[in-house]
Each structure stands twice: as structure tokens, then as C-alpha cells.
Residue, then its C-alpha position, 0 to 999 in steps of 0.5 A: m559893934a553896931l554902926e550908927f550911920y549908914p556908909n558910903a560906897g568905898d567906905i573901908l569898915i571892919c565886918d564881925y562874919s564871926t556868926g551866921f556864917r560857915p566855912p569855907e564862908m567868911v568866918k571871922v571878923r576883918p576889914m571890908v569894902v562897902i560896894s553899894p550905894r547909900r541908902r538913908g533908912g536901910q540896915l543893909v549894906t553890901v559888902v566885899p572882903i579885905s585879905s592879906s593872905e597872898r593870893p597864890h593863883a591871882e583871878p579877875w576877882h582878886y583885886l590887889l589895893p594899891e599900896g596905901a589905900y588901906p593905910p592900916a594894913r602892914g604889907p599888900v592885901w587884897v579884895k576878895a571879890d568872890m566873898l560878896a556878901t549882904v549884911a546888916l550894919t550891927r555887923l559893922d564898926r570903924v576901923k580901931t587905929r592908933g592916935q599919935d599919942g597911942s590913944r585908941m581912935y576909929a576911923v572910917f576909911r574911903l576907896c578912892p573912886e578908880y579903886l572902887r570902880a577897879v573893886c565893882s570890876a572885880v565883882k562883876a567876874a566874880l559874877d560873871f558879868a565882865 
């Protein structure tokens, strides 16, 4: 699991949070969205995790992704902008999916600019910059 390219802002990838973090921090492998700009030659990227756990009390830093924004999701998914992190590219990988014939495929999904702006607004709310 090591990304061989620098992702773009809005890309949805998989991040392995299982090493170096401790509860209540993010501590498992999960999808996330890149919010940092593309930096050629850089090895760090700023990301916000995506969760399928329903938010009992939605806060301004919880953004419900519109249906279809992350096609592999089996139901509603939220961006947890209060869990913002800067991680090494070595923690990232493409999303594993299945092709029409059932074969394993790897994909990078990308949020449209409108949804990425909403994610960034949630990050600003989490940092109290709104």
C-alpha cells in the first residue's frame, strides 16, 4: 500500500491509520478525501476521513456526502472534518473495487468542485475559521 503518484485535491483514496495513531484518533483503514493542493515531489498530503457511521448530532464539521459522490458506499457517508490529518503517501492506496467480470480493480474517485468546497467549509468550521 504505497501510492506512486501525488493525488489531487478532491481525490478519494484509502488511508491506513492503523499505525502511529491512538484512540480516540482514527485507528483503522478507511476512505478519505484529499484536501491539500497537488505538490510535486512532496511526500505528505492533508486528508479528511470518510465514515459510514451515522452522526447522532450533526455538527458543522460533519458533511454528509450527496448520494453517488463516493460510488463504493453502500449507504450514507459523512466526511469527519474534525479528524483532519497530514499523512505520508506511504499510508495511501487506491480504492479496491470489482469490475463487471468480478475481477479486482483499483480506482481513484474524485469529488466535484462543489462537494470539495463543502468539505473545506466543514474543515474551516472544525478549526473555528468559519
